[in-house]
N, C-alpha and C positions, 0 to 999 in steps of 0.2 A: 518705066521707072516709077510711075505713079502707083501701079499695082503692088510693087514690092514695098513701097512706103505704107500703103494701106494695110498690107499684110503685117508689116511690122507693128503698126499701131494696134491692130486687132490682137496681135500676140501679146503686146504689153498690157492691153486692157484685160485680157484673160488672166495673165499672171497676177495682175493686181487684185482680182476677185477670186482667185483659186482657193485661198484659205477660207474665205467666206463660203464658197460652194462646198468645200469639204465639211466644214462644221454644219452647214445646213443639211447636207446629206446624212450626217451622223445623228442629227436631231431626230430623224424619222426612225432609224434603227442602227444597231451596231453593224459594222462591216469590216471585211478584210481588204487589203490593198488592191487585189486584183478586181474585186467587185466595185470598188471605188473608181478604178480606172475605166471599167466598162460603163458605169453610170455617167461619168464625166464626159467620156467620148460620145455617148448617146446624146448628151446635151451640147455637143460640139465644143466642149471645153477641152480641147485636145491636150492630153497630158500623157507623159511616158513615165515608166517606173523611175527613171533617173531624176525626174522632177518631183514625183510624189513621195518617195521614201524619205528624202531629207526634210521635206515639209512636214510629214507625219512625225518624224523624230523631233523636229523643232516644236511642234504643237504639244507633243507629249512632254518635252522638257519645260515648257512654259506652264504646264499643269492644266492644259485645256483638254487633253485627251488621256485616257488610260487604255490599257489593252489586256487581253487575256488570251491564252492559247487554247484552241479547241482541236480535238482530233478530227481528221477529215477522212471520209470514206474514199476520197480520190487523191491520195498522195499524203504528203507530210502534214503535220499539224498546221493550222492557220492562226495567224495573229489577228484577232478581232479588236478593232478600235471602238471606243465609245466616248461620248462627251462626259466630262466631269462637271461638277456643279460650277466650277470656275469657267469651264468651256461654255456652259449654257448662259452664264452671265455675259461672257465676251460676245457670244452670238447675238444676244438681245441688243447689246450696244452696236454691233455691226448692222443688225436689222435697222435700227434707228438711223445710223449713219448712211446706209444705203438709200433709205427713203429720202433723206436730205439731199444726197447727191442727185438722185433721179429728179427730184423737184427742182433743184437748181438748174440742171441741164435742160429740163423742159421749159423752165422760165426763160432761159437764154434763147433756146430754139424758137420759142413762140412769141418773143417780145417784138 
C-alpha cells in the first residue's frame, strides 16, 4: 500500500513540474511533440501523448509557445514548437519560483 501511495505522490510531483520542464526544454531549441516525449522520458518525467498534446495546446493558447510546420523526410510534416517572448518571461519567473521551492524544501529537510 505504501508503494502505490509513493508512486501517486511522485506522479503528482511530475505533473506539477511538467509545464516547467517543457518550457525549459524549448529554451534550448525548438522541438516537435515526439522529440519532447523522448526527452522527457529520458529524464524519467514519464509522459504520454494524451498528456502532452493538451498541455502544448494550452501553452500555445496562453501565448507562451508558437509553432511552425516543417516538412519531414520521414513522414508527414512536423509541428515544431518554440518559446515566445512571453514564454521566455514566464520561464524566467518559473526558474525563480523553482529556486524558492527547492530552498524552502531544503530548509525544512535540514532544520
